[in-house]
N, CA, C and O atoms as a MOPAC input file, in Angstrom:
PM7 MOZYME 1SCF
protein

 N     87.95200 1   122.22200 1    99.73900 1
 C     86.89500 1   121.39000 1    99.33200 1
 C     87.05100 1   120.12500 1    98.28000 1
 O     86.16200 1   119.33800 1    97.95400 1
 N     88.80900 1   120.15400 1    97.72000 1
 C     89.16900 1   119.43400 1    96.92100 1
 C     88.87300 1   118.08300 1    97.48500 1
 O     88.55000 1   117.09200 1    96.83000 1
 N     89.03400 1   118.16800 1    98.88300 1
 C     90.13200 1   117.19200 1    99.50100 1
 C     89.21800 1   116.36200 1   100.52600 1
 O     89.46800 1   115.30200 1   101.10100 1
 N     87.51600 1   117.58300 1   100.59400 1
 C     86.34500 1   116.79000 1   100.93500 1
 C     85.64600 1   115.53500 1    99.62100 1
 O     85.13500 1   114.42000 1    99.72500 1
 N     85.92200 1   116.30900 1    98.62000 1
 C     85.07200 1   115.10100 1    97.77600 1
 C     86.34100 1   114.06400 1    97.21900 1
 O     86.10500 1   113.08300 1    96.51300 1
 N     87.88100 1   114.50500 1    97.71700 1
 C     87.81200 1   112.92400 1    97.19100 1
 C     87.81000 1   111.81300 1    98.18900 1
 O     88.12300 1   110.63100 1    98.05000 1
 N     87.31100 1   112.58500 1    99.40200 1
 C     87.62000 1   111.67700 1   100.39800 1
 C     86.36700 1   111.00700 1   100.64500 1
 O     86.34100 1   109.93400 1   101.24800 1
 N     84.98400 1   111.76400 1   100.07200 1
 C     83.61500 1   111.11700 1    99.79200 1
 C     83.76200 1   109.96000 1    98.69100 1
 O     83.44700 1   108.77100 1    98.72900 1
 N     84.50400 1   110.94200 1    97.45300 1
 C     84.20300 1   109.60300 1    96.35400 1
 C     85.38000 1   108.47400 1    97.08400 1
 O     84.95100 1   107.40100 1    97.50700 1
 N     86.49900 1   108.72100 1    97.16500 1
 C     87.25700 1   107.33200 1    98.14800 1
 C     86.44000 1   106.65200 1    98.92800 1
 O     86.88200 1   105.53300 1    99.18500 1
 N     85.24100 1   106.93800 1    99.48500 1
 C     84.40700 1   105.80100 1   100.48400 1
 C     83.58500 1   105.40600 1    99.90500 1
 O     82.92300 1   104.46900 1   100.34900 1
 N     83.27600 1   106.06000 1    98.50800 1
 C     82.18400 1   105.37300 1    97.71500 1
 C     82.83400 1   104.17500 1    97.70400 1
 O     82.37600 1   103.06900 1    97.99300 1
 N     84.04700 1   104.50200 1    97.31500 1
 C     84.42000 1   103.95800 1    96.14400 1
 C     85.44600 1   102.24500 1    96.47300 1
 O     85.87100 1   101.31000 1    95.79400 1
 N     85.43300 1   102.73200 1    98.14600 1
 C     85.68900 1   101.32700 1    98.93800 1
 C     84.43900 1   100.45800 1    99.04200 1
 O     84.24800 1    99.24300 1    98.99600 1
 N     83.70200 1   101.47100 1    99.19000 1
 C     82.10000 1   101.02000 1    99.97000 1
 C     81.24700 1    99.92900 1    98.72000 1
 O     80.44000 1    99.06200 1    99.05200 1
 N     81.64400 1   100.21800 1    97.29800 1
 C     81.26200 1    99.74500 1    96.09900 1
 C     82.50200 1    98.16700 1    96.36500 1
 O     82.15300 1    96.99300 1    96.49100 1
 N     83.52700 1    98.56600 1    96.37300 1
 C     84.14700 1    97.46900 1    96.56800 1
 C     84.08400 1    96.57800 1    97.38900 1
 O     84.29400 1    95.41400 1    97.04800 1
 N     83.81600 1    96.87600 1    98.51600 1
 C     83.43000 1    95.91200 1   100.22400 1
 C     82.25200 1    95.10400 1    99.65400 1
 O     82.57300 1    93.91600 1    99.67800 1
 N     80.60900 1    95.32800 1    98.98500 1
 C     79.86600 1    95.05100 1    98.90800 1
 C     79.97300 1    94.21800 1    97.51600 1
 O     79.19600 1    93.27900 1    97.34700 1
 N     80.94700 1    94.56000 1    96.49400 1
 C     80.87200 1    93.67400 1    94.91100 1
 C     81.73300 1    92.41800 1    95.44800 1
 O     81.03800 1    91.42900 1    95.21900 1
 N     82.65100 1    92.11700 1    95.91400 1
 C     83.17700 1    91.77900 1    96.05600 1
 C     82.79000 1    90.34300 1    97.46600 1
 O     83.12800 1    89.16000 1    97.47200 1
 N     81.70600 1    91.42000 1    98.82300 1
 C     80.47200 1    90.36400 1    99.21200 1
 C     79.89600 1    89.85500 1    98.48000 1
 O     79.82000 1    88.66000 1    98.76700 1
 N     79.31300 1    90.14000 1    97.46800 1
 C     78.20400 1    89.39200 1    96.84000 1
 C     78.24900 1    88.72800 1    95.98600 1
 O     77.21700 1    88.09900 1    95.75000 1
 N     79.61500 1    88.48200 1    94.94900 1
 C     80.67800 1    87.28100 1    94.99300 1
 C     80.84400 1    86.48100 1    95.11000 1
 O     80.94700 1    85.51500 1    94.35400 1
 N     80.94600 1    86.65600 1    96.34700 1
 C     81.44700 1    85.43800 1    97.84500 1
 C     79.96100 1    84.58600 1    97.74800 1
 O     79.67100 1    83.40800 1    97.53600 1
 N     79.07800 1    86.00600 1    98.05900 1
 C     77.85600 1    85.12100 1    98.63500 1
 C     76.89900 1    84.48000 1    97.23700 1
 O     75.75600 1    84.03100 1    97.31900 1
 N     77.80200 1    84.60100 1    95.88200 1
 C     77.22600 1    83.88800 1    95.16900 1
 C     77.86200 1    82.64500 1    95.13900 1
 O     77.19600 1    81.95100 1    94.37100 1
 N     78.74700 1    82.04200 1    95.54700 1
 C     79.74900 1    80.97700 1    95.17500 1
 C     78.94200 1    80.12100 1    96.22800 1
 O     78.76600 1    78.92200 1    96.01400 1
 N     78.27700 1    80.94600 1    97.76800 1
 C     77.93600 1    80.37300 1    98.86300 1
 C     76.80900 1    79.30400 1    98.60700 1
 O     76.54100 1    78.18700 1    99.05100 1
 N     76.16400 1    80.35300 1    97.48400 1
 C     74.67200 1    79.54500 1    97.70000 1
 C     74.84900 1    78.20200 1    97.17900 1
 O     75.59000 1    77.69300 1    96.33700 1
 N     73.83000 1    77.74800 1    98.03400 1
 C     74.11900 1    76.30100 1    97.84100 1
 C     72.50800 1    75.30600 1    97.49000 1
 O     72.50200 1    74.07500 1    97.51200 1
 N     71.18400 1    76.20900 1    97.16900 1
 C     70.16900 1    75.75100 1    96.74900 1
 C     70.56800 1    75.13600 1    95.27700 1
 O     71.24100 1    75.79800 1    94.48700 1
 N     70.07100 1    73.74300 1    94.96300 1
 C     69.86200 1    73.38500 1    93.62800 1
 C     69.02700 1    73.19000 1    92.47200 1
 O     69.32100 1    72.56900 1    91.45000 1
 N     67.55500 1    74.00800 1    92.84400 1
 C     66.45500 1    74.36300 1    92.49900 1
 C     67.23800 1    75.32700 1    91.16600 1
 O     68.43300 1    75.27200 1    90.87400 1
 N     66.11500 1    76.24500 1    90.45200 1
 C     65.79000 1    77.40800 1    89.50500 1
 C     66.20200 1    78.16400 1    90.89900 1
 O     67.41000 1    78.12000 1    90.66500 1
 N     66.15000 1    78.65600 1    91.84500 1
 C     66.24800 1    79.26800 1    92.58600 1
 C     67.74700 1    80.15600 1    92.64500 1
 O     68.21800 1    81.27700 1    92.45200 1
 N     68.19300 1    78.42500 1    93.16200 1
 C     69.11500 1    78.34900 1    93.51400 1
 C     70.56600 1    79.23500 1    92.61100 1
 O     71.54000 1    79.82900 1    93.07400 1
 N     70.01100 1    78.89800 1    90.77600 1
 C     70.67900 1    79.56800 1    89.84600 1
 C     70.57700 1    80.92100 1    89.86600 1
 O     71.36700 1    81.85200 1    89.70700 1
 N     68.97800 1    80.77100 1    90.18800 1
 C     68.51000 1    82.62500 1    89.96400 1
 C     68.95300 1    83.93500 1    90.94100 1
 O     68.73300 1    85.13200 1    90.75200 1
 N     69.82100 1    83.11200 1    92.30700 1
 C     70.34500 1    83.83700 1    93.33100 1
 C     72.10500 1    84.20000 1    92.76500 1
 O     72.73600 1    85.25700 1    92.76400 1
 N     72.48300 1    82.78600 1    92.31800 1
 C     73.73100 1    83.14600 1    91.48300 1
 C     74.16200 1    83.93800 1    91.16700 1
 O     75.21300 1    84.45100 1    91.55300 1
 N     73.21700 1    84.35900 1    90.10300 1
 C     73.11200 1    85.22600 1    89.13800 1
 C     72.58100 1    86.48900 1    89.25300 1
 O     72.66000 1    87.32600 1    88.35300 1
 N     71.91600 1    86.71700 1    90.56600 1
 C     71.65800 1    88.39100 1    90.96400 1
 C     73.04000 1    88.62600 1    92.05400 1
 O     73.45600 1    89.74800 1    92.34300 1
 N     73.42700 1    87.79000 1    92.39300 1
 C     75.15000 1    87.81600 1    93.48500 1
 C     75.97700 1    88.91300 1    92.64700 1
 O     76.34600 1    90.07800 1    92.79000 1
 N     76.10300 1    87.34300 1    91.19100 1
 C     77.20600 1    87.94800 1    90.18200 1
 C     76.86700 1    89.30400 1    89.80900 1
 O     77.51500 1    90.32600 1    90.03600 1
 N     75.82800 1    89.18200 1    89.24000 1
 C     75.34400 1    90.91700 1    88.56500 1
 C     75.57400 1    92.03700 1    89.83100 1
 O     76.20400 1    93.02500 1    89.45500 1
 N     75.25000 1    92.05100 1    90.99600 1
 C     75.28200 1    92.98500 1    92.17300 1
 C     76.99000 1    92.97700 1    92.06500 1
 O     77.54400 1    94.07200 1    91.97100 1
 N     77.62600 1    92.02000 1    92.07600 1
 C     79.59200 1    92.01700 1    92.36100 1
 C     79.83900 1    91.96600 1    91.10800 1
 O     80.65100 1    91.09000 1    90.80700 1
 N     79.40500 1    92.63300 1    90.19700 1
 C     80.32900 1    92.77000 1    89.13300 1
 C     80.20300 1    94.57000 1    88.94200 1
 O     80.86600 1    95.47300 1    88.43000 1
 N     78.60000 1    94.37100 1    89.89100 1
 C     78.16900 1    96.41300 1    89.19400 1
 C     78.89400 1    97.00500 1    90.69900 1
 O     79.11300 1    98.21600 1    90.74300 1
 N     79.22800 1    96.22600 1    91.81200 1
 C     80.28800 1    97.06500 1    92.42600 1
 C     81.53500 1    97.10900 1    92.03900 1
 O     82.31200 1    97.64700 1    92.82800 1
 N     81.91700 1    96.74300 1    91.15000 1
 C     83.49400 1    96.25100 1    91.41700 1
 C     83.61800 1    97.42900 1    90.46400 1
 O     84.53100 1    98.23800 1    90.62600 1
 N     82.57000 1    97.58500 1    89.28700 1
 C     82.96200 1    98.65600 1    88.16200 1
 C     82.71700 1    99.92500 1    88.54600 1
 O     83.32000 1   100.92000 1    88.14300 1
 N     81.40100 1    99.87500 1    89.70800 1
 C     81.49700 1   101.39300 1    90.24400 1
 C     82.81000 1   101.64200 1    90.87600 1
 O     83.27600 1   102.78100 1    90.82500 1
 N     83.32300 1   100.88300 1    91.34700 1
 C     84.67700 1   101.46100 1    92.22100 1
 C     85.85000 1   101.52500 1    91.48800 1
 O     86.80300 1   102.25400 1    91.76200 1
 N     85.75100 1   100.48200 1    90.22000 1
 C     86.77400 1   101.51300 1    89.48500 1
 C     85.98700 1   102.91400 1    88.90500 1
 O     86.56500 1   103.99500 1    89.02000 1
 N     85.17300 1   102.86600 1    88.52500 1
 C     84.80300 1   103.81600 1    88.20300 1
 C     85.47100 1   105.38800 1    89.05500 1
 O     85.72100 1   106.44700 1    88.48000 1
 N     85.60200 1   105.15300 1    90.24600 1
 C     85.40700 1   105.92600 1    91.22200 1
 C     87.19300 1   106.21000 1    91.38100 1
 O     87.79000 1   107.26900 1    91.57600 1
 N     87.73400 1   104.76300 1    91.20500 1
 C     89.21700 1   105.06800 1    91.35100 1
 C     89.40600 1   105.51800 1    90.15300 1
 O     90.63100 1   105.46000 1    90.26700 1
 N     89.21600 1   106.05600 1    88.73400 1
 C     89.61800 1   106.48200 1    87.21700 1
 C     88.99200 1   108.42800 1    87.94700 1
 O     89.77000 1   109.35800 1    88.16200 1
 N     87.35200 1   108.46900 1    88.16400 1
 C     87.62700 1   109.71600 1    88.69600 1
 C     88.66000 1   110.51800 1    89.89900 1
 O     88.95400 1   111.70700 1    90.01800 1
 N     89.02100 1   109.39000 1    90.64900 1
 C     89.85600 1   110.11000 1    91.24300 1
 C     91.45400 1   110.61700 1    91.06200 1
 O     92.21400 1   111.47900 1    91.50300 1
 N     91.44400 1   109.64100 1    90.23700 1
 C     92.92000 1   110.06000 1    89.52400 1
 C     93.12500 1   111.07000 1    88.97000 1
 O     94.23200 1   111.29200 1    88.47900 1

């Protein structure tokens, strides 16, 4: 059963990493120059960092 929990934890960590990096990349690609553009950059950055933190937590839990 431990192997299943490890595999599920790895999957969650990998998913969080991919979503985090994708959100950070999308934050850099936002091209609107008004206030909405800056709001989107901040939101994408927040979700990106949150995804990377979840990935690190899952890595720590698996170690």
